[in-house]
C-alpha positions, 0 to 999 in steps of 0.5 A: 486269176489265170494261174497255172495250177501245176506251178509250185509258186503262184504269181504274187499280186505285186502289180494290179491286174488290168481289171483292178485298175478300173475297180480300185487297187488290187489286193496286196501282193507280197513280194516273194523272198526266201532267206534267213531271218537273223535279227527277226526272231521272237524273244521274251515278252508277255501279253498282260491283262486288259488295258486301255493305253491313252498316252503317247509317252515312250517307255524304256528298255528294249522292244521285245516280240512274242509269237503267239497262236490265238484260237478264234474258232471251233467250227472249224478249229482255227488258230491265228499267228500273232506277233506281239511287240512290247516295251516296258513303260510304253503308254501309247495306244495299242496298235493292231496291224493287218496285212493285205492279200497274201501277206502275213504278220511278218511283213510288219517286222520293220514297221511294228518294232519302230512303232513299238518305241511308244506303243504295244503293237500286234500284227495278225496273220488272217486265216489262210495265210502265214502260220495261221490255220487254213480251212478249205472252203466247201459249201461256197467259194468264199466259205470261212473267208468272208469279211464278216468272218475275218472281222470276227476273228479279229475280235477274238484275237483282241478278246484273248489278248485283253485289248479293250480299245485299239488303233487298227491299221490295215494294208490294201484289202485289210481296209475292209476288215478295219472298216467293218470292225469299226462299224460293228465294235465302235467301243473297241476302236481308238483310231484307224490307219488305212495303208494304201487301201481302196475306197470300194472294190465293188465300184469302178474307179475313176480312170478318166475314161481311159483304158490301161494299155495292153502290153505283155511286157508290162505284165508281172513275170510269171514263175516257172517250175525252175523258179521254185526249184530252191529257196535261192531260185525263188529269191532270184525270181522275186528280186527281179520283179521287186523294186527294193528288197527288205528283211521283212518281205523275206520273213513274210515269205518264209512263213508263206512257203513249205520247203519240200524234201528235194529243196523245192518250195511251194506256197502253203496257202491253197489256191482255193483259199487265195481265191476265196479271200480275193473274191470276198474282198472284191464283193464287199462294199464298206459302210463308212457311215458307221465309222466314228473313230479318227482316221489316217489315210496313207496313199502310195503313188508310183512315179516311174517304171521302177515303182510300178514295173520294176521287172522291165529291162532297159532299153525299152522299145518305143511302144513299151515306153509309151504304154508304160508312161500311159499306164502310169499316168492312168494308175496315178489318176485312179489312185488319187481319185480313189484316195480322195473318195476314201478321205471324203467318206471318212470325213478325215483331214488326216492324210499322207500321200507319198510319191515315188513308191509302190503299193507293196513296200511303201511302208518299208521304203518310206517307213520314217514318214509313215511312222511320223504320220501315225505318231502325229495322230491324236487318237480318241 
């Protein structure tokens, strides 16, 4: 992945790598941010026992969120970071959310409480990320991080929380886990939400026979040592390459970094783990024929340079302006084609396509539309 090993902050996967344009969308790239999280801290709540929520009615009173650690493995010992939003009297289906590559449960700190007006909502940080445990691969490059293991982790979380049937939502590479879980445990799934995921990372995407142009100005900025010297420096670096700034993205990074005694910051996920998850995801071909639950497909389509290349500084030279326009056109073609493949494979009429937004934060920028689409669904 061409990351300089000496840098404390690695590049995010904010934009797809060129090779991933031709293999579907790259894994989710959390925008890096470091700031306070006032208003986002946990309070109250309890897990309750096993339940199946089948209604759609909203409860009364405030939404509370409880932070948990759930043990999912003993060899090696692995516990996961879990956030659990509840509102007394809710009768909507329980919704479980999984972040994309590099993300953790905190990236749903806005969407989850909005959904919790009707449903219990649980967000999980997969092993290797956020505050979840991070066993290092030893025997193979992807040991402990293949899709089967991540799917087993998810089942262990549901079992521990007593959740018999749920609606599963996954962003980006989490679509693999959502699909695999639905195939392995159909009795546990009421519905599926695909949040800008790819049809199959192992196959070439339909680019219309075109190659994305090569232009270094279109490349995501790479962090320097100076960008990691403090929390403030990390914030500034990521503001420069992020279209919008959200408290949920700040909270996500707060759980993704270690602050060192000298005030500098370093990502708390070892690069070997990042590589393991990325490699395993891109070597997994989902089996959609095994999916029986109703599904919703949400697709984010960039419409301009701010959506796809937010770091570009104006004015652009003629070549960069032309290359950016061609890249955007090819990218939109790839994403529309890929989304059509996913919808066809799932045989679902339920889809939401959002223009003028980006892969990383569309569910924040367009939260109201995503929320309506999810709440409109009649889950089995």
